[in-house]
Chimera marker file (.cmm) of the C-alpha trace (Angstrom):
<marker_set name="trace">
<marker id="1" x="-13.631" y="17.072" z="-5.815" r="1" g="1" b="0" radius="0.5"/>
<marker id="2" x="-10.770" y="15.591" z="-3.275" r="1" g="1" b="0" radius="0.5"/>
<marker id="3" x="-7.473" y="16.936" z="-2.474" r="1" g="1" b="0" radius="0.5"/>
<marker id="4" x="-4.552" y="15.937" z="-4.350" r="1" g="1" b="0" radius="0.5"/>
<marker id="5" x="-2.631" y="13.110" z="-2.971" r="1" g="1" b="0" radius="0.5"/>
<marker id="6" x="0.414" y="14.455" z="-1.418" r="1" g="1" b="0" radius="0.5"/>
<marker id="7" x="4.048" y="13.153" z="-3.355" r="1" g="1" b="0" radius="0.5"/>
<marker id="8" x="5.457" y="12.939" z="-0.180" r="1" g="1" b="0" radius="0.5"/>
<marker id="9" x="2.768" y="10.703" z="1.728" r="1" g="1" b="0" radius="0.5"/>
<marker id="10" x="4.793" y="7.672" z="1.901" r="1" g="1" b="0" radius="0.5"/>
<marker id="11" x="8.492" y="9.166" z="2.827" r="1" g="1" b="0" radius="0.5"/>
<marker id="12" x="11.166" y="7.012" z="0.765" r="1" g="1" b="0" radius="0.5"/>
<marker id="13" x="12.792" y="6.970" z="4.551" r="1" g="1" b="0" radius="0.5"/>
<marker id="14" x="10.219" y="5.360" z="6.253" r="1" g="1" b="0" radius="0.5"/>
<marker id="15" x="10.786" y="1.756" z="6.306" r="1" g="1" b="0" radius="0.5"/>
<marker id="16" x="7.078" y="0.961" z="5.518" r="1" g="1" b="0" radius="0.5"/>
<marker id="17" x="8.530" y="-2.698" z="4.072" r="1" g="1" b="0" radius="0.5"/>
<marker id="18" x="8.951" y="-3.542" z="7.426" r="1" g="1" b="0" radius="0.5"/>
<marker id="19" x="5.376" y="-3.468" z="8.637" r="1" g="1" b="0" radius="0.5"/>
<marker id="20" x="4.624" y="-7.030" z="9.723" r="1" g="1" b="0" radius="0.5"/>
<marker id="21" x="1.095" y="-7.152" z="9.202" r="1" g="1" b="0" radius="0.5"/>
<marker id="22" x="-0.125" y="-7.070" z="5.158" r="1" g="1" b="0" radius="0.5"/>
<marker id="23" x="-3.138" y="-7.220" z="3.732" r="1" g="1" b="0" radius="0.5"/>
<marker id="24" x="-2.467" y="-8.632" z="0.006" r="1" g="1" b="0" radius="0.5"/>
<marker id="25" x="0.820" y="-7.037" z="-0.759" r="1" g="1" b="0" radius="0.5"/>
<marker id="26" x="3.872" y="-4.843" z="-0.339" r="1" g="1" b="0" radius="0.5"/>
<marker id="27" x="1.355" y="-2.003" z="-1.714" r="1" g="1" b="0" radius="0.5"/>
<marker id="28" x="-1.637" y="-3.001" z="-0.529" r="1" g="1" b="0" radius="0.5"/>
<marker id="29" x="-1.768" y="-0.949" z="2.760" r="1" g="1" b="0" radius="0.5"/>
<marker id="30" x="-0.565" y="2.235" z="0.839" r="1" g="1" b="0" radius="0.5"/>
<marker id="31" x="-2.911" y="1.871" z="-1.907" r="1" g="1" b="0" radius="0.5"/>
<marker id="32" x="-5.794" y="1.884" z="0.756" r="1" g="1" b="0" radius="0.5"/>
<marker id="33" x="-4.392" y="4.665" z="2.447" r="1" g="1" b="0" radius="0.5"/>
<marker id="34" x="-4.148" y="6.594" z="-0.809" r="1" g="1" b="0" radius="0.5"/>
<marker id="35" x="-8.349" y="5.787" z="-1.517" r="1" g="1" b="0" radius="0.5"/>
<marker id="36" x="-9.368" y="6.733" z="2.283" r="1" g="1" b="0" radius="0.5"/>
<marker id="37" x="-10.096" y="9.842" z="1.031" r="1" g="1" b="0" radius="0.5"/>
<marker id="38" x="-11.752" y="9.527" z="-2.034" r="1" g="1" b="0" radius="0.5"/>
<marker id="39" x="-12.387" y="8.060" z="-5.190" r="1" g="1" b="0" radius="0.5"/>
<marker id="40" x="-8.525" y="8.167" z="-7.304" r="1" g="1" b="0" radius="0.5"/>
<marker id="41" x="-7.448" y="7.416" z="-11.084" r="1" g="1" b="0" radius="0.5"/>
<marker id="42" x="-4.682" y="4.945" z="-11.590" r="1" g="1" b="0" radius="0.5"/>
<marker id="43" x="-2.237" y="8.137" z="-12.025" r="1" g="1" b="0" radius="0.5"/>
<marker id="44" x="-3.229" y="9.899" z="-9.056" r="1" g="1" b="0" radius="0.5"/>
<marker id="45" x="-2.348" y="6.543" z="-7.048" r="1" g="1" b="0" radius="0.5"/>
<marker id="46" x="1.305" y="6.269" z="-8.429" r="1" g="1" b="0" radius="0.5"/>
<marker id="47" x="2.512" y="10.008" z="-7.217" r="1" g="1" b="0" radius="0.5"/>
<marker id="48" x="2.878" y="9.058" z="-3.416" r="1" g="1" b="0" radius="0.5"/>
<marker id="49" x="3.733" y="5.118" z="-4.329" r="1" g="1" b="0" radius="0.5"/>
<marker id="50" x="7.000" y="6.485" z="-5.456" r="1" g="1" b="0" radius="0.5"/>
<marker id="51" x="8.701" y="3.734" z="-7.494" r="1" g="1" b="0" radius="0.5"/>
<marker id="52" x="5.646" y="1.409" z="-7.732" r="1" g="1" b="0" radius="0.5"/>
<marker id="53" x="5.427" y="0.289" z="-11.366" r="1" g="1" b="0" radius="0.5"/>
<marker id="54" x="2.159" y="0.205" z="-13.407" r="1" g="1" b="0" radius="0.5"/>
<marker id="55" x="2.519" y="-3.433" z="-13.661" r="1" g="1" b="0" radius="0.5"/>
<marker id="56" x="2.753" y="-4.006" z="-10.123" r="1" g="1" b="0" radius="0.5"/>
<marker id="57" x="-0.123" y="-0.998" z="-9.212" r="1" g="1" b="0" radius="0.5"/>
<marker id="58" x="-2.643" y="-2.873" z="-11.740" r="1" g="1" b="0" radius="0.5"/>
<marker id="59" x="-1.963" y="-6.486" z="-10.179" r="1" g="1" b="0" radius="0.5"/>
<marker id="60" x="-2.135" y="-4.721" z="-6.542" r="1" g="1" b="0" radius="0.5"/>
<marker id="61" x="-5.834" y="-3.377" z="-7.615" r="1" g="1" b="0" radius="0.5"/>
<marker id="62" x="-6.939" y="-6.305" z="-9.512" r="1" g="1" b="0" radius="0.5"/>
<marker id="63" x="-6.072" y="-7.962" z="-6.243" r="1" g="1" b="0" radius="0.5"/>
<marker id="64" x="-8.207" y="-5.571" z="-3.834" r="1" g="1" b="0" radius="0.5"/>
<marker id="65" x="-11.127" y="-5.471" z="-6.095" r="1" g="1" b="0" radius="0.5"/>
<marker id="66" x="-11.210" y="-9.039" z="-6.063" r="1" g="1" b="0" radius="0.5"/>
<marker id="67" x="-10.684" y="-9.722" z="-2.568" r="1" g="1" b="0" radius="0.5"/>
<marker id="68" x="-14.141" y="-6.986" z="-1.751" r="1" g="1" b="0" radius="0.5"/>
<marker id="69" x="-11.872" y="-3.643" z="-0.652" r="1" g="1" b="0" radius="0.5"/>
<marker id="70" x="-11.751" y="-1.916" z="-3.951" r="1" g="1" b="0" radius="0.5"/>
<marker id="71" x="-14.194" y="-1.123" z="-6.381" r="1" g="1" b="0" radius="0.5"/>
<marker id="72" x="-12.662" y="-0.334" z="-10.071" r="1" g="1" b="0" radius="0.5"/>
<marker id="73" x="-15.959" y="2.039" z="-11.598" r="1" g="1" b="0" radius="0.5"/>
<marker id="74" x="-15.434" y="3.124" z="-15.548" r="1" g="1" b="0" radius="0.5"/>
<marker id="75" x="-17.281" y="6.725" z="-16.703" r="1" g="1" b="0" radius="0.5"/>
<marker id="76" x="-17.834" y="6.382" z="-20.507" r="1" g="1" b="0" radius="0.5"/>
<marker id="77" x="-17.930" y="9.640" z="-22.089" r="1" g="1" b="0" radius="0.5"/>
<marker id="78" x="-15.310" y="11.444" z="-24.719" r="1" g="1" b="0" radius="0.5"/>
<marker id="79" x="-12.688" y="11.020" z="-22.039" r="1" g="1" b="0" radius="0.5"/>
<marker id="80" x="-12.851" y="7.247" z="-20.569" r="1" g="1" b="0" radius="0.5"/>
<marker id="81" x="-12.290" y="7.710" z="-17.126" r="1" g="1" b="0" radius="0.5"/>
<marker id="82" x="-11.417" y="4.676" z="-14.413" r="1" g="1" b="0" radius="0.5"/>
<marker id="83" x="-11.224" y="5.121" z="-10.699" r="1" g="1" b="0" radius="0.5"/>
<marker id="84" x="-10.879" y="3.385" z="-7.442" r="1" g="1" b="0" radius="0.5"/>
<marker id="85" x="-12.496" y="3.809" z="-4.934" r="1" g="1" b="0" radius="0.5"/>
<marker id="86" x="-12.647" y="1.710" z="-0.696" r="1" g="1" b="0" radius="0.5"/>
<marker id="87" x="-15.883" y="-0.447" z="-0.758" r="1" g="1" b="0" radius="0.5"/>
<marker id="88" x="-17.300" y="-0.292" z="3.000" r="1" g="1" b="0" radius="0.5"/>
<marker id="89" x="-15.179" y="-4.111" z="3.482" r="1" g="1" b="0" radius="0.5"/>
<marker id="90" x="-11.862" y="-1.985" z="2.717" r="1" g="1" b="0" radius="0.5"/>
<marker id="91" x="-12.855" y="0.976" z="4.747" r="1" g="1" b="0" radius="0.5"/>
<marker id="92" x="-13.269" y="-1.694" z="7.661" r="1" g="1" b="0" radius="0.5"/>
<marker id="93" x="-9.823" y="-2.592" z="7.393" r="1" g="1" b="0" radius="0.5"/>
<marker id="94" x="-8.276" y="1.535" z="7.996" r="1" g="1" b="0" radius="0.5"/>
<marker id="95" x="-8.794" y="1.091" z="11.607" r="1" g="1" b="0" radius="0.5"/>
<marker id="96" x="-7.021" y="-1.822" z="11.505" r="1" g="1" b="0" radius="0.5"/>
<marker id="97" x="-4.091" y="-0.388" z="9.271" r="1" g="1" b="0" radius="0.5"/>
<marker id="98" x="-4.297" y="2.573" z="11.980" r="1" g="1" b="0" radius="0.5"/>
<marker id="99" x="-3.440" y="-0.199" z="15.118" r="1" g="1" b="0" radius="0.5"/>
<marker id="100" x="-0.436" y="-1.709" z="12.894" r="1" g="1" b="0" radius="0.5"/>
<marker id="101" x="1.191" y="1.259" z="12.283" r="1" g="1" b="0" radius="0.5"/>
<marker id="102" x="0.894" y="2.713" z="16.156" r="1" g="1" b="0" radius="0.5"/>
<marker id="103" x="2.255" y="-0.812" z="17.096" r="1" g="1" b="0" radius="0.5"/>
<marker id="104" x="5.171" y="-0.428" z="14.365" r="1" g="1" b="0" radius="0.5"/>
<marker id="105" x="5.885" y="2.574" z="15.015" r="1" g="1" b="0" radius="0.5"/>
<marker id="106" x="6.074" y="1.634" z="19.172" r="1" g="1" b="0" radius="0.5"/>
<marker id="107" x="8.640" y="-1.088" z="17.770" r="1" g="1" b="0" radius="0.5"/>
<marker id="108" x="10.244" y="0.273" z="15.268" r="1" g="1" b="0" radius="0.5"/>
<marker id="109" x="13.809" y="0.439" z="16.579" r="1" g="1" b="0" radius="0.5"/>
<marker id="110" x="13.051" y="-3.368" z="17.643" r="1" g="1" b="0" radius="0.5"/>
<marker id="111" x="11.953" y="-4.275" z="14.288" r="1" g="1" b="0" radius="0.5"/>
<marker id="112" x="15.323" y="-2.204" z="12.437" r="1" g="1" b="0" radius="0.5"/>
<marker id="113" x="17.458" y="-4.010" z="14.650" r="1" g="1" b="0" radius="0.5"/>
<marker id="114" x="16.222" y="-7.640" z="13.935" r="1" g="1" b="0" radius="0.5"/>
<marker id="115" x="16.309" y="-6.550" z="10.020" r="1" g="1" b="0" radius="0.5"/>
<marker id="116" x="19.922" y="-5.556" z="10.602" r="1" g="1" b="0" radius="0.5"/>
<marker id="117" x="20.745" y="-8.521" z="12.342" r="1" g="1" b="0" radius="0.5"/>
<marker id="118" x="20.071" y="-10.371" z="9.436" r="1" g="1" b="0" radius="0.5"/>
<marker id="119" x="21.310" y="-8.207" z="6.861" r="1" g="1" b="0" radius="0.5"/>
<marker id="120" x="18.212" y="-7.361" z="5.428" r="1" g="1" b="0" radius="0.5"/>
<marker id="121" x="17.540" y="-3.892" z="4.478" r="1" g="1" b="0" radius="0.5"/>
<marker id="122" x="13.958" y="-2.104" z="5.199" r="1" g="1" b="0" radius="0.5"/>
<marker id="123" x="13.074" y="-3.018" z="1.380" r="1" g="1" b="0" radius="0.5"/>
<marker id="124" x="14.125" y="-6.291" z="1.233" r="1" g="1" b="0" radius="0.5"/>
<marker id="125" x="11.767" y="-9.139" z="2.298" r="1" g="1" b="0" radius="0.5"/>
<marker id="126" x="14.510" y="-11.195" z="3.369" r="1" g="1" b="0" radius="0.5"/>
<marker id="127" x="18.193" y="-12.156" z="3.263" r="1" g="1" b="0" radius="0.5"/>
<marker id="128" x="19.756" y="-13.036" z="-0.257" r="1" g="1" b="0" radius="0.5"/>
<marker id="129" x="20.723" y="-16.942" z="1.494" r="1" g="1" b="0" radius="0.5"/>
<marker id="130" x="17.362" y="-17.120" z="3.807" r="1" g="1" b="0" radius="0.5"/>
<marker id="131" x="15.280" y="-20.581" z="2.370" r="1" g="1" b="0" radius="0.5"/>
<marker id="132" x="12.319" y="-19.908" z="0.172" r="1" g="1" b="0" radius="0.5"/>
<marker id="133" x="8.999" y="-19.919" z="2.210" r="1" g="1" b="0" radius="0.5"/>
<marker id="134" x="7.136" y="-23.227" z="1.973" r="1" g="1" b="0" radius="0.5"/>
<link id1="1" id2="2" r="1" g="1" b="0" radius="0.2"/>
<link id1="2" id2="3" r="1" g="1" b="0" radius="0.2"/>
<link id1="3" id2="4" r="1" g="1" b="0" radius="0.2"/>
<link id1="4" id2="5" r="1" g="1" b="0" radius="0.2"/>
<link id1="5" id2="6" r="1" g="1" b="0" radius="0.2"/>
<link id1="6" id2="7" r="1" g="1" b="0" radius="0.2"/>
<link id1="7" id2="8" r="1" g="1" b="0" radius="0.2"/>
<link id1="8" id2="9" r="1" g="1" b="0" radius="0.2"/>
<link id1="9" id2="10" r="1" g="1" b="0" radius="0.2"/>
<link id1="10" id2="11" r="1" g="1" b="0" radius="0.2"/>
<link id1="11" id2="12" r="1" g="1" b="0" radius="0.2"/>
<link id1="12" id2="13" r="1" g="1" b="0" radius="0.2"/>
<link id1="13" id2="14" r="1" g="1" b="0" radius="0.2"/>
<link id1="14" id2="15" r="1" g="1" b="0" radius="0.2"/>
<link id1="15" id2="16" r="1" g="1" b="0" radius="0.2"/>
<link id1="16" id2="17" r="1" g="1" b="0" radius="0.2"/>
<link id1="17" id2="18" r="1" g="1" b="0" radius="0.2"/>
<link id1="18" id2="19" r="1" g="1" b="0" radius="0.2"/>
<link id1="19" id2="20" r="1" g="1" b="0" radius="0.2"/>
<link id1="20" id2="21" r="1" g="1" b="0" radius="0.2"/>
<link id1="21" id2="22" r="1" g="1" b="0" radius="0.2"/>
<link id1="22" id2="23" r="1" g="1" b="0" radius="0.2"/>
<link id1="23" id2="24" r="1" g="1" b="0" radius="0.2"/>
<link id1="24" id2="25" r="1" g="1" b="0" radius="0.2"/>
<link id1="25" id2="26" r="1" g="1" b="0" radius="0.2"/>
<link id1="26" id2="27" r="1" g="1" b="0" radius="0.2"/>
<link id1="27" id2="28" r="1" g="1" b="0" radius="0.2"/>
<link id1="28" id2="29" r="1" g="1" b="0" radius="0.2"/>
<link id1="29" id2="30" r="1" g="1" b="0" radius="0.2"/>
<link id1="30" id2="31" r="1" g="1" b="0" radius="0.2"/>
<link id1="31" id2="32" r="1" g="1" b="0" radius="0.2"/>
<link id1="32" id2="33" r="1" g="1" b="0" radius="0.2"/>
<link id1="33" id2="34" r="1" g="1" b="0" radius="0.2"/>
<link id1="34" id2="35" r="1" g="1" b="0" radius="0.2"/>
<link id1="35" id2="36" r="1" g="1" b="0" radius="0.2"/>
<link id1="36" id2="37" r="1" g="1" b="0" radius="0.2"/>
<link id1="37" id2="38" r="1" g="1" b="0" radius="0.2"/>
<link id1="38" id2="39" r="1" g="1" b="0" radius="0.2"/>
<link id1="39" id2="40" r="1" g="1" b="0" radius="0.2"/>
<link id1="40" id2="41" r="1" g="1" b="0" radius="0.2"/>
<link id1="41" id2="42" r="1" g="1" b="0" radius="0.2"/>
<link id1="42" id2="43" r="1" g="1" b="0" radius="0.2"/>
<link id1="43" id2="44" r="1" g="1" b="0" radius="0.2"/>
<link id1="44" id2="45" r="1" g="1" b="0" radius="0.2"/>
<link id1="45" id2="46" r="1" g="1" b="0" radius="0.2"/>
<link id1="46" id2="47" r="1" g="1" b="0" radius="0.2"/>
<link id1="47" id2="48" r="1" g="1" b="0" radius="0.2"/>
<link id1="48" id2="49" r="1" g="1" b="0" radius="0.2"/>
<link id1="49" id2="50" r="1" g="1" b="0" radius="0.2"/>
<link id1="50" id2="51" r="1" g="1" b="0" radius="0.2"/>
<link id1="51" id2="52" r="1" g="1" b="0" radius="0.2"/>
<link id1="52" id2="53" r="1" g="1" b="0" radius="0.2"/>
<link id1="53" id2="54" r="1" g="1" b="0" radius="0.2"/>
<link id1="54" id2="55" r="1" g="1" b="0" radius="0.2"/>
<link id1="55" id2="56" r="1" g="1" b="0" radius="0.2"/>
<link id1="56" id2="57" r="1" g="1" b="0" radius="0.2"/>
<link id1="57" id2="58" r="1" g="1" b="0" radius="0.2"/>
<link id1="58" id2="59" r="1" g="1" b="0" radius="0.2"/>
<link id1="59" id2="60" r="1" g="1" b="0" radius="0.2"/>
<link id1="60" id2="61" r="1" g="1" b="0" radius="0.2"/>
<link id1="61" id2="62" r="1" g="1" b="0" radius="0.2"/>
<link id1="62" id2="63" r="1" g="1" b="0" radius="0.2"/>
<link id1="63" id2="64" r="1" g="1" b="0" radius="0.2"/>
<link id1="64" id2="65" r="1" g="1" b="0" radius="0.2"/>
<link id1="65" id2="66" r="1" g="1" b="0" radius="0.2"/>
<link id1="66" id2="67" r="1" g="1" b="0" radius="0.2"/>
<link id1="67" id2="68" r="1" g="1" b="0" radius="0.2"/>
<link id1="68" id2="69" r="1" g="1" b="0" radius="0.2"/>
<link id1="69" id2="70" r="1" g="1" b="0" radius="0.2"/>
<link id1="70" id2="71" r="1" g="1" b="0" radius="0.2"/>
<link id1="71" id2="72" r="1" g="1" b="0" radius="0.2"/>
<link id1="72" id2="73" r="1" g="1" b="0" radius="0.2"/>
<link id1="73" id2="74" r="1" g="1" b="0" radius="0.2"/>
<link id1="74" id2="75" r="1" g="1" b="0" radius="0.2"/>
<link id1="75" id2="76" r="1" g="1" b="0" radius="0.2"/>
<link id1="76" id2="77" r="1" g="1" b="0" radius="0.2"/>
<link id1="77" id2="78" r="1" g="1" b="0" radius="0.2"/>
<link id1="78" id2="79" r="1" g="1" b="0" radius="0.2"/>
<link id1="79" id2="80" r="1" g="1" b="0" radius="0.2"/>
<link id1="80" id2="81" r="1" g="1" b="0" radius="0.2"/>
<link id1="81" id2="82" r="1" g="1" b="0" radius="0.2"/>
<link id1="82" id2="83" r="1" g="1" b="0" radius="0.2"/>
<link id1="83" id2="84" r="1" g="1" b="0" radius="0.2"/>
<link id1="84" id2="85" r="1" g="1" b="0" radius="0.2"/>
<link id1="85" id2="86" r="1" g="1" b="0" radius="0.2"/>
<link id1="86" id2="87" r="1" g="1" b="0" radius="0.2"/>
<link id1="87" id2="88" r="1" g="1" b="0" radius="0.2"/>
<link id1="88" id2="89" r="1" g="1" b="0" radius="0.2"/>
<link id1="89" id2="90" r="1" g="1" b="0" radius="0.2"/>
<link id1="90" id2="91" r="1" g="1" b="0" radius="0.2"/>
<link id1="91" id2="92" r="1" g="1" b="0" radius="0.2"/>
<link id1="92" id2="93" r="1" g="1" b="0" radius="0.2"/>
<link id1="93" id2="94" r="1" g="1" b="0" radius="0.2"/>
<link id1="94" id2="95" r="1" g="1" b="0" radius="0.2"/>
<link id1="95" id2="96" r="1" g="1" b="0" radius="0.2"/>
<link id1="96" id2="97" r="1" g="1" b="0" radius="0.2"/>
<link id1="97" id2="98" r="1" g="1" b="0" radius="0.2"/>
<link id1="98" id2="99" r="1" g="1" b="0" radius="0.2"/>
<link id1="99" id2="100" r="1" g="1" b="0" radius="0.2"/>
<link id1="100" id2="101" r="1" g="1" b="0" radius="0.2"/>
<link id1="101" id2="102" r="1" g="1" b="0" radius="0.2"/>
<link id1="102" id2="103" r="1" g="1" b="0" radius="0.2"/>
<link id1="103" id2="104" r="1" g="1" b="0" radius="0.2"/>
<link id1="104" id2="105" r="1" g="1" b="0" radius="0.2"/>
<link id1="105" id2="106" r="1" g="1" b="0" radius="0.2"/>
<link id1="106" id2="107" r="1" g="1" b="0" radius="0.2"/>
<link id1="107" id2="108" r="1" g="1" b="0" radius="0.2"/>
<link id1="108" id2="109" r="1" g="1" b="0" radius="0.2"/>
<link id1="109" id2="110" r="1" g="1" b="0" radius="0.2"/>
<link id1="110" id2="111" r="1" g="1" b="0" radius="0.2"/>
<link id1="111" id2="112" r="1" g="1" b="0" radius="0.2"/>
<link id1="112" id2="113" r="1" g="1" b="0" radius="0.2"/>
<link id1="113" id2="114" r="1" g="1" b="0" radius="0.2"/>
<link id1="114" id2="115" r="1" g="1" b="0" radius="0.2"/>
<link id1="115" id2="116" r="1" g="1" b="0" radius="0.2"/>
<link id1="116" id2="117" r="1" g="1" b="0" radius="0.2"/>
<link id1="117" id2="118" r="1" g="1" b="0" radius="0.2"/>
<link id1="118" id2="119" r="1" g="1" b="0" radius="0.2"/>
<link id1="119" id2="120" r="1" g="1" b="0" radius="0.2"/>
<link id1="120" id2="121" r="1" g="1" b="0" radius="0.2"/>
<link id1="121" id2="122" r="1" g="1" b="0" radius="0.2"/>
<link id1="122" id2="123" r="1" g="1" b="0" radius="0.2"/>
<link id1="123" id2="124" r="1" g="1" b="0" radius="0.2"/>
<link id1="124" id2="125" r="1" g="1" b="0" radius="0.2"/>
<link id1="125" id2="126" r="1" g="1" b="0" radius="0.2"/>
<link id1="126" id2="127" r="1" g="1" b="0" radius="0.2"/>
<link id1="127" id2="128" r="1" g="1" b="0" radius="0.2"/>
<link id1="128" id2="129" r="1" g="1" b="0" radius="0.2"/>
<link id1="129" id2="130" r="1" g="1" b="0" radius="0.2"/>
<link id1="130" id2="131" r="1" g="1" b="0" radius="0.2"/>
<link id1="131" id2="132" r="1" g="1" b="0" radius="0.2"/>
<link id1="132" id2="133" r="1" g="1" b="0" radius="0.2"/>
<link id1="133" id2="134" r="1" g="1" b="0" radius="0.2"/>
</marker_set>
């Protein structure tokens, strides 16, 4: 049995939105980290992810599954149990996430300064008057 996920795994003050490298969407890297220790139920994943909605978590998990990073297993029985786990391909991303995190930590002040210079908080992807990406 895997240890419960730490509810404080992703500190709300941690500017994880500054991570310039993303696999999938904003939440994908954090989901992969949550699955690093073994398979997890949907409700377990929501604990450290804090303000993620069920809809967004579902969408992110489906995208990770579609891309071959996560596998969804349904255990049928008296109580249906669905668990998500990393595939070998998903696990191969963990060292890259470590490197990206180390880079972001080394450049955190520069990233924050750049965002603040444009009036962007760590939670917003772009300033309100920024043109839409092409």
